[in-house]
Biopython code that builds the backbone (N, CA, C, O; Angstrom):
import numpy as np
from Bio.PDB.StructureBuilder import StructureBuilder

atoms = [
    (1, "UNK", "N", (8.344, -13.943, -26.874)),
    (1, "UNK", "CA", (8.147, -14.295, -25.544)),
    (1, "UNK", "C", (7.482, -15.706, -25.402)),
    (1, "UNK", "O", (6.641, -16.065, -26.226)),
    (2, "UNK", "N", (7.825, -16.434, -24.450)),
    (2, "UNK", "CA", (7.213, -17.738, -24.182)),
    (2, "UNK", "C", (5.834, -17.551, -23.673)),
    (2, "UNK", "O", (5.581, -16.609, -22.921)),
    (3, "UNK", "N", (4.925, -18.407, -24.048)),
    (3, "UNK", "CA", (3.514, -18.374, -23.575)),
    (3, "UNK", "C", (3.436, -18.981, -22.165)),
    (3, "UNK", "O", (4.177, -19.897, -21.810)),
    (4, "UNK", "N", (2.532, -18.443, -21.407)),
    (4, "UNK", "CA", (2.121, -18.984, -20.066)),
    (4, "UNK", "C", (3.245, -19.037, -19.018)),
    (4, "UNK", "O", (3.191, -19.865, -18.108)),
    (5, "UNK", "N", (4.263, -18.166, -19.131)),
    (5, "UNK", "CA", (5.263, -18.120, -18.063)),
    (5, "UNK", "C", (5.232, -16.763, -17.330)),
    (5, "UNK", "O", (5.868, -16.599, -16.289)),
    (6, "UNK", "N", (4.514, -15.833, -17.869)),
    (6, "UNK", "CA", (4.456, -14.509, -17.258)),
    (6, "UNK", "C", (3.275, -14.331, -16.314)),
    (6, "UNK", "O", (2.217, -14.903, -16.574)),
    (7, "UNK", "N", (3.396, -13.587, -15.256)),
    (7, "UNK", "CA", (2.282, -13.429, -14.330)),
    (7, "UNK", "C", (1.207, -12.484, -15.021)),
    (7, "UNK", "O", (1.493, -11.727, -15.948)),
    (8, "UNK", "N", (-0.004, -12.606, -14.495)),
    (8, "UNK", "CA", (-1.136, -11.813, -14.951)),
    (8, "UNK", "C", (-0.859, -10.352, -14.544)),
    (8, "UNK", "O", (-0.697, -10.057, -13.359)),
    (9, "UNK", "N", (-0.807, -9.446, -15.526)),
    (9, "UNK", "CA", (-0.553, -7.984, -15.276)),
    (9, "UNK", "C", (-1.812, -7.242, -15.608)),
    (9, "UNK", "O", (-2.224, -7.168, -16.766)),
    (10, "UNK", "N", (-2.437, -6.678, -14.557)),
    (10, "UNK", "CA", (-3.761, -6.081, -14.688)),
    (10, "UNK", "C", (-3.900, -4.795, -13.922)),
    (10, "UNK", "O", (-2.971, -4.436, -13.198)),
    (11, "UNK", "N", (-4.985, -4.081, -14.028)),
    (11, "UNK", "CA", (-5.255, -2.843, -13.325)),
    (11, "UNK", "C", (-5.558, -3.204, -11.841)),
    (11, "UNK", "O", (-6.243, -4.193, -11.579)),
    (12, "UNK", "N", (-5.056, -2.415, -10.889)),
    (12, "UNK", "CA", (-5.248, -2.632, -9.449)),
    (12, "UNK", "C", (-5.354, -1.275, -8.791)),
    (12, "UNK", "O", (-4.646, -0.351, -9.193)),
    (13, "UNK", "N", (-6.197, -1.120, -7.810)),
    (13, "UNK", "CA", (-6.330, 0.078, -7.020)),
    (13, "UNK", "C", (-5.534, -0.176, -5.708)),
    (13, "UNK", "O", (-5.810, -1.145, -5.002)),
    (14, "UNK", "N", (-4.548, 0.697, -5.387)),
    (14, "UNK", "CA", (-3.878, 0.639, -4.094)),
    (14, "UNK", "C", (-4.443, 1.721, -3.221)),
    (14, "UNK", "O", (-4.637, 2.858, -3.652)),
    (15, "UNK", "N", (-4.717, 1.338, -1.928)),
    (15, "UNK", "CA", (-5.317, 2.239, -0.961)),
    (15, "UNK", "C", (-4.336, 2.362, 0.195)),
    (15, "UNK", "O", (-4.030, 1.394, 0.892)),
    (16, "UNK", "N", (-3.845, 3.615, 0.377)),
    (16, "UNK", "CA", (-2.963, 3.933, 1.488)),
    (16, "UNK", "C", (-3.883, 4.190, 2.730)),
    (16, "UNK", "O", (-4.528, 5.237, 2.788)),
    (17, "UNK", "N", (-3.951, 3.294, 3.675)),
    (17, "UNK", "CA", (-4.886, 3.359, 4.788)),
    (17, "UNK", "C", (-4.536, 4.457, 5.784)),
    (17, "UNK", "O", (-5.409, 4.922, 6.518)),
    (18, "UNK", "N", (-3.283, 4.877, 5.823)),
    (18, "UNK", "CA", (-2.914, 5.939, 6.768)),
    (18, "UNK", "C", (-3.348, 7.324, 6.348)),
    (18, "UNK", "O", (-3.663, 8.170, 7.185)),
    (19, "UNK", "N", (-3.365, 7.558, 5.020)),
    (19, "UNK", "CA", (-3.776, 8.867, 4.507)),
    (19, "UNK", "C", (-5.038, 8.836, 3.640)),
    (19, "UNK", "O", (-5.408, 9.854, 3.055)),
    (20, "UNK", "N", (-5.687, 7.703, 3.556)),
    (20, "UNK", "CA", (-6.898, 7.518, 2.788)),
    (20, "UNK", "C", (-6.688, 7.991, 1.359)),
    (20, "UNK", "O", (-7.561, 8.658, 0.804)),
    (21, "UNK", "N", (-5.562, 7.666, 0.751)),
    (21, "UNK", "CA", (-5.204, 8.009, -0.610)),
    (21, "UNK", "C", (-5.286, 6.742, -1.510)),
    (21, "UNK", "O", (-4.734, 5.698, -1.162)),
    (22, "UNK", "N", (-5.980, 6.850, -2.667)),
    (22, "UNK", "CA", (-6.100, 5.723, -3.545)),
    (22, "UNK", "C", (-5.534, 6.080, -4.943)),
    (22, "UNK", "O", (-5.667, 7.212, -5.410)),
    (23, "UNK", "N", (-4.941, 5.145, -5.552)),
    (23, "UNK", "CA", (-4.469, 5.325, -6.914)),
    (23, "UNK", "C", (-4.558, 4.075, -7.719)),
    (23, "UNK", "O", (-4.365, 2.976, -7.199)),
    (24, "UNK", "N", (-4.855, 4.229, -9.016)),
    (24, "UNK", "CA", (-4.993, 3.121, -9.916)),
    (24, "UNK", "C", (-3.771, 2.961, -10.748)),
    (24, "UNK", "O", (-3.310, 3.913, -11.377)),
    (25, "UNK", "N", (-3.236, 1.774, -10.764)),
    (25, "UNK", "CA", (-2.040, 1.436, -11.543)),
    (25, "UNK", "C", (-2.137, -0.035, -12.009)),
    (25, "UNK", "O", (-3.112, -0.728, -11.720)),
    (26, "UNK", "N", (-1.114, -0.481, -12.726)),
    (26, "UNK", "CA", (-1.091, -1.881, -13.180)),
    (26, "UNK", "C", (-0.092, -2.594, -12.297)),
    (26, "UNK", "O", (0.964, -2.066, -11.946)),
    (27, "UNK", "N", (-0.482, -3.868, -11.937)),
    (27, "UNK", "CA", (0.365, -4.690, -11.098)),
    (27, "UNK", "C", (0.041, -6.129, -11.321)),
    (27, "UNK", "O", (-0.958, -6.486, -11.945)),
    (28, "UNK", "N", (0.939, -6.974, -10.780)),
    (28, "UNK", "CA", (0.712, -8.437, -10.774)),
    (28, "UNK", "C", (0.017, -8.914, -9.504)),
    (28, "UNK", "O", (-0.379, -10.074, -9.390)),
    (29, "UNK", "N", (-0.127, -7.957, -8.516)),
    (29, "UNK", "CA", (-0.765, -8.292, -7.246)),
    (29, "UNK", "C", (-2.259, -8.535, -7.474)),
    (29, "UNK", "O", (-2.861, -7.992, -8.401)),
    (30, "UNK", "N", (-2.819, -9.340, -6.629)),
    (30, "UNK", "CA", (-4.271, -9.550, -6.726)),
    (30, "UNK", "C", (-4.869, -9.506, -5.310)),
    (30, "UNK", "O", (-4.136, -9.567, -4.323)),
    (31, "UNK", "N", (-6.193, -9.401, -5.219)),
    (31, "UNK", "CA", (-6.870, -9.337, -3.990)),
    (31, "UNK", "C", (-8.324, -9.770, -4.108)),
    (31, "UNK", "O", (-8.926, -9.656, -5.176)),
    (32, "UNK", "N", (-8.885, -10.264, -3.018)),
    (32, "UNK", "CA", (-10.277, -10.681, -3.042)),
    (32, "UNK", "C", (-11.152, -9.417, -2.924)),
    (32, "UNK", "O", (-12.285, -9.397, -3.403)),
    (33, "UNK", "N", (-10.613, -8.358, -2.278)),
    (33, "UNK", "CA", (-11.370, -7.108, -2.098)),
    (33, "UNK", "C", (-11.438, -6.378, -3.467)),
    (33, "UNK", "O", (-10.486, -6.400, -4.247)),
    (34, "UNK", "N", (-12.553, -5.759, -3.718)),
    (34, "UNK", "CA", (-12.723, -4.893, -4.925)),
    (34, "UNK", "C", (-13.274, -3.554, -4.594)),
    (34, "UNK", "O", (-13.878, -3.368, -3.537)),
    (35, "UNK", "N", (-13.081, -2.615, -5.474)),
    (35, "UNK", "CA", (-13.572, -1.239, -5.256)),
    (35, "UNK", "C", (-14.022, -0.723, -6.617)),
    (35, "UNK", "O", (-13.428, -1.061, -7.641)),
    (36, "UNK", "N", (-15.075, 0.099, -6.627)),
    (36, "UNK", "CA", (-15.542, 0.681, -7.825)),
    (36, "UNK", "C", (-14.756, 1.979, -7.976)),
    (36, "UNK", "O", (-14.744, 2.801, -7.059)),
    (37, "UNK", "N", (-14.105, 2.175, -9.113)),
    (37, "UNK", "CA", (-13.204, 3.360, -9.380)),
    (37, "UNK", "C", (-14.038, 4.454, -10.052)),
    (37, "UNK", "O", (-15.203, 4.249, -10.394)),
    (38, "UNK", "N", (-13.423, 5.601, -10.227)),
    (38, "UNK", "CA", (-14.078, 6.783, -10.810)),
    (38, "UNK", "C", (-14.602, 6.574, -12.210)),
    (38, "UNK", "O", (-15.529, 7.262, -12.639)),
    (39, "UNK", "N", (-14.021, 5.636, -12.926)),
    (39, "UNK", "CA", (-14.502, 5.379, -14.314)),
    (39, "UNK", "C", (-15.687, 4.421, -14.400)),
    (39, "UNK", "O", (-16.174, 4.093, -15.481)),
    (40, "UNK", "N", (-16.155, 3.960, -13.161)),
    (40, "UNK", "CA", (-17.290, 3.067, -13.107)),
    (40, "UNK", "C", (-16.894, 1.594, -13.145)),
    (40, "UNK", "O", (-17.751, 0.744, -12.901)),
    (41, "UNK", "N", (-15.643, 1.248, -13.438)),
    (41, "UNK", "CA", (-15.200, -0.123, -13.443)),
    (41, "UNK", "C", (-14.894, -0.574, -12.043)),
    (41, "UNK", "O", (-14.660, 0.248, -11.157)),
    (42, "UNK", "N", (-14.892, -1.876, -11.830)),
    (42, "UNK", "CA", (-14.569, -2.489, -10.520)),
    (42, "UNK", "C", (-13.153, -3.176, -10.624)),
    (42, "UNK", "O", (-12.900, -3.988, -11.514)),
    (43, "UNK", "N", (-12.285, -2.813, -9.697)),
    (43, "UNK", "CA", (-10.880, -3.270, -9.742)),
    (43, "UNK", "C", (-10.547, -3.959, -8.439)),
    (43, "UNK", "O", (-11.228, -3.712, -7.443)),
    (44, "UNK", "N", (-9.542, -4.806, -8.390)),
    (44, "UNK", "CA", (-9.060, -5.384, -7.120)),
    (44, "UNK", "C", (-8.501, -4.251, -6.235)),
    (44, "UNK", "O", (-7.946, -3.282, -6.752)),
    (45, "UNK", "N", (-8.645, -4.372, -4.939)),
    (45, "UNK", "CA", (-8.196, -3.367, -3.976)),
    (45, "UNK", "C", (-7.056, -3.989, -3.107)),
    (45, "UNK", "O", (-7.257, -5.007, -2.445)),
    (46, "UNK", "N", (-5.915, -3.376, -3.131)),
    (46, "UNK", "CA", (-4.779, -3.790, -2.277)),
    (46, "UNK", "C", (-4.520, -2.693, -1.265)),
    (46, "UNK", "O", (-4.292, -1.545, -1.647)),
    (47, "UNK", "N", (-4.550, -3.018, 0.006)),
    (47, "UNK", "CA", (-4.294, -1.978, 1.030)),
    (47, "UNK", "C", (-2.880, -2.000, 1.459)),
    (47, "UNK", "O", (-2.319, -3.062, 1.730)),
    (48, "UNK", "N", (-2.274, -0.819, 1.529)),
    (48, "UNK", "CA", (-0.912, -0.638, 1.916)),
    (48, "UNK", "C", (-0.829, 0.349, 3.057)),
    (48, "UNK", "O", (-1.734, 1.168, 3.216)),
    (49, "UNK", "N", (0.246, 0.306, 3.878)),
    (49, "UNK", "CA", (0.399, 1.202, 4.981)),
    (49, "UNK", "C", (1.109, 2.453, 4.652)),
    (49, "UNK", "O", (0.879, 3.471, 5.305)),
    (50, "UNK", "N", (1.949, 2.442, 3.691)),
    (50, "UNK", "CA", (2.726, 3.640, 3.289)),
    (50, "UNK", "C", (2.783, 3.773, 1.815)),
    (50, "UNK", "O", (3.069, 2.808, 1.107)),
    (51, "UNK", "N", (2.508, 4.995, 1.317)),
    (51, "UNK", "CA", (2.678, 5.290, -0.112)),
    (51, "UNK", "C", (3.330, 6.658, -0.179)),
    (51, "UNK", "O", (3.768, 7.192, 0.840)),
    (52, "UNK", "N", (3.396, 7.223, -1.370)),
    (52, "UNK", "CA", (3.963, 8.544, -1.552)),
    (52, "UNK", "C", (3.136, 9.671, -0.804)),
    (52, "UNK", "O", (3.664, 10.750, -0.532)),
    (53, "UNK", "N", (1.895, 9.399, -0.498)),
    (53, "UNK", "CA", (1.012, 10.335, 0.146)),
    (53, "UNK", "C", (1.308, 10.389, 1.659)),
    (53, "UNK", "O", (0.942, 11.362, 2.318)),
    (54, "UNK", "N", (1.956, 9.369, 2.208)),
    (54, "UNK", "CA", (2.160, 9.332, 3.664)),
    (54, "UNK", "C", (3.635, 9.153, 4.050)),
    (54, "UNK", "O", (3.974, 9.227, 5.231)),
    (55, "UNK", "N", (4.497, 8.922, 3.081)),
    (55, "UNK", "CA", (5.869, 8.708, 3.394)),
    (55, "UNK", "C", (6.580, 10.010, 3.705)),
    (55, "UNK", "O", (6.391, 10.974, 2.963)),
    (56, "UNK", "N", (7.415, 10.104, 4.790)),
    (56, "UNK", "CA", (8.023, 11.384, 5.158)),
    (56, "UNK", "C", (8.967, 11.927, 4.118)),
    (56, "UNK", "O", (9.154, 13.142, 4.066)),
    (57, "UNK", "N", (9.560, 11.124, 3.305)),
    (57, "UNK", "CA", (10.471, 11.575, 2.260)),
    (57, "UNK", "C", (9.687, 12.448, 1.232)),
    (57, "UNK", "O", (10.185, 13.477, 0.773)),
    (58, "UNK", "N", (8.520, 12.033, 0.906)),
    (58, "UNK", "CA", (7.701, 12.712, -0.148)),
    (58, "UNK", "C", (6.887, 13.839, 0.443)),
    (58, "UNK", "O", (6.657, 14.846, -0.226)),
    (59, "UNK", "N", (6.434, 13.695, 1.710)),
    (59, "UNK", "CA", (5.541, 14.747, 2.309)),
    (59, "UNK", "C", (6.319, 15.819, 3.036)),
    (59, "UNK", "O", (5.831, 16.935, 3.220)),
    (60, "UNK", "N", (7.573, 15.472, 3.466)),
    (60, "UNK", "CA", (8.315, 16.464, 4.234)),
    (60, "UNK", "C", (7.932, 16.551, 5.706)),
    (60, "UNK", "O", (8.460, 17.373, 6.455)),
    (61, "UNK", "N", (7.025, 15.707, 6.092)),
    (61, "UNK", "CA", (6.530, 15.650, 7.485)),
    (61, "UNK", "C", (6.933, 14.332, 8.085)),
    (61, "UNK", "O", (6.890, 13.282, 7.443)),
    (62, "UNK", "N", (7.328, 14.419, 9.347)),
    (62, "UNK", "CA", (7.689, 13.216, 10.057)),
    (62, "UNK", "C", (6.495, 12.637, 10.802)),
    (62, "UNK", "O", (5.957, 13.270, 11.710)),
    (63, "UNK", "N", (6.073, 11.413, 10.410)),
    (63, "UNK", "CA", (4.974, 10.756, 11.094)),
    (63, "UNK", "C", (5.541, 9.451, 11.653)),
    (63, "UNK", "O", (6.336, 8.796, 10.979)),
    (64, "UNK", "N", (5.153, 9.057, 12.869)),
    (64, "UNK", "CA", (5.540, 7.779, 13.366)),
    (64, "UNK", "C", (4.372, 6.794, 13.230)),
    (64, "UNK", "O", (3.343, 6.931, 13.891)),
    (65, "UNK", "N", (4.557, 5.819, 12.373)),
    (65, "UNK", "CA", (3.594, 4.833, 12.143)),
    (65, "UNK", "C", (4.090, 3.524, 12.691)),
    (65, "UNK", "O", (4.937, 2.873, 12.080)),
    (66, "UNK", "N", (3.582, 3.132, 13.821)),
    (66, "UNK", "CA", (4.057, 1.916, 14.475)),
    (66, "UNK", "C", (2.823, 0.980, 14.634)),
    (66, "UNK", "O", (1.993, 1.135, 15.529)),
    (67, "UNK", "N", (2.770, 0.032, 13.730)),
    (67, "UNK", "CA", (1.551, -0.815, 13.738)),
    (67, "UNK", "C", (1.715, -2.052, 14.588)),
    (67, "UNK", "O", (0.721, -2.711, 14.895)),
    (68, "UNK", "N", (2.940, -2.398, 14.986)),
    (68, "UNK", "CA", (3.111, -3.589, 15.764)),
    (68, "UNK", "C", (3.964, -3.418, 17.045)),
    (68, "UNK", "O", (4.481, -4.395, 17.587)),
    (69, "UNK", "N", (4.100, -2.160, 17.518)),
    (69, "UNK", "CA", (4.841, -1.855, 18.721)),
    (69, "UNK", "C", (6.323, -1.996, 18.666)),
    (69, "UNK", "O", (6.982, -2.200, 19.686)),
    (70, "UNK", "N", (6.845, -1.888, 17.496)),
    (70, "UNK", "CA", (8.293, -2.046, 17.275)),
    (70, "UNK", "C", (9.115, -0.997, 17.987)),
    (70, "UNK", "O", (10.194, -1.302, 18.495)),
    (71, "UNK", "N", (8.619, 0.264, 18.037)),
    (71, "UNK", "CA", (9.334, 1.358, 18.650)),
    (71, "UNK", "C", (9.416, 1.093, 20.164)),
    (71, "UNK", "O", (10.480, 1.265, 20.758)),
    (72, "UNK", "N", (8.290, 0.672, 20.803)),
    (72, "UNK", "CA", (8.244, 0.407, 22.235)),
    (72, "UNK", "C", (9.159, -0.749, 22.584)),
    (72, "UNK", "O", (9.846, -0.686, 23.603)),
    (73, "UNK", "N", (9.196, -1.803, 21.781)),
    (73, "UNK", "CA", (10.073, -2.894, 22.025)),
    (73, "UNK", "C", (11.538, -2.446, 21.964)),
    (73, "UNK", "O", (12.345, -2.839, 22.806)),
    (74, "UNK", "N", (11.867, -1.648, 20.994)),
    (74, "UNK", "CA", (13.252, -1.163, 20.823)),
    (74, "UNK", "C", (13.639, -0.335, 22.013)),
    (74, "UNK", "O", (14.723, -0.527, 22.563)),
    (75, "UNK", "N", (12.770, 0.607, 22.446)),
    (75, "UNK", "CA", (13.095, 1.489, 23.577)),
    (75, "UNK", "C", (13.186, 0.724, 24.870)),
    (75, "UNK", "O", (13.991, 1.106, 25.719)),
    (76, "UNK", "N", (12.437, -0.308, 25.084)),
    (76, "UNK", "CA", (12.507, -1.122, 26.258)),
    (76, "UNK", "C", (13.861, -1.981, 26.257)),
    (76, "UNK", "O", (14.523, -2.157, 27.279)),
    (77, "UNK", "N", (14.168, -2.448, 25.120)),
    (77, "UNK", "CA", (15.343, -3.294, 25.035)),
    (77, "UNK", "C", (16.648, -2.531, 25.285)),
    (77, "UNK", "O", (17.566, -3.031, 25.934)),
    (78, "UNK", "N", (16.702, -1.297, 24.749)),
    (78, "UNK", "CA", (17.920, -0.507, 24.799)),
    (78, "UNK", "C", (17.827, 0.656, 25.784)),
    (78, "UNK", "O", (18.670, 1.550, 25.722)),
    (79, "UNK", "N", (16.895, 0.691, 26.647)),
    (79, "UNK", "CA", (16.783, 1.726, 27.633)),
    (79, "UNK", "C", (17.880, 1.639, 28.666)),
    (79, "UNK", "O", (18.249, 0.530, 29.050)),
    (80, "UNK", "N", (18.406, 2.711, 29.123)),
    (80, "UNK", "CA", (19.503, 2.718, 30.103)),
    (80, "UNK", "C", (19.044, 3.230, 31.419)),
    (80, "UNK", "O", (19.832, 3.305, 32.361)),
]
sb = StructureBuilder()
sb.init_structure("model")
sb.init_model(0)
sb.init_chain("A")
sb.init_seg("    ")
for serial, (resi, resn, name, xyz) in enumerate(atoms, 1):
    if name == "N":
        sb.init_residue(resn, " ", resi, " ")
    sb.init_atom(name, np.array(xyz, "f"), 0.0, 1.0, " ", f" {name:<3s}", serial, name[0])
structure = sb.get_structure()
């Protein structure tokens, strides 16, 4: 492999804000926010809106998550 062409691959905590679910994995993403994990180490924290803990395909439950009013805009535009 060539040196200095690959992104930094490190441990990151992802936080699903809709279901308050957190998981530790490795990623190239970074963040200024940090969180102390169960092992006592501090890791960068990346907040996401949907993960396997809140996605309808994985949970079997249908939840409407509309953070920017997209559903209302669609219904207004195509209302008859």
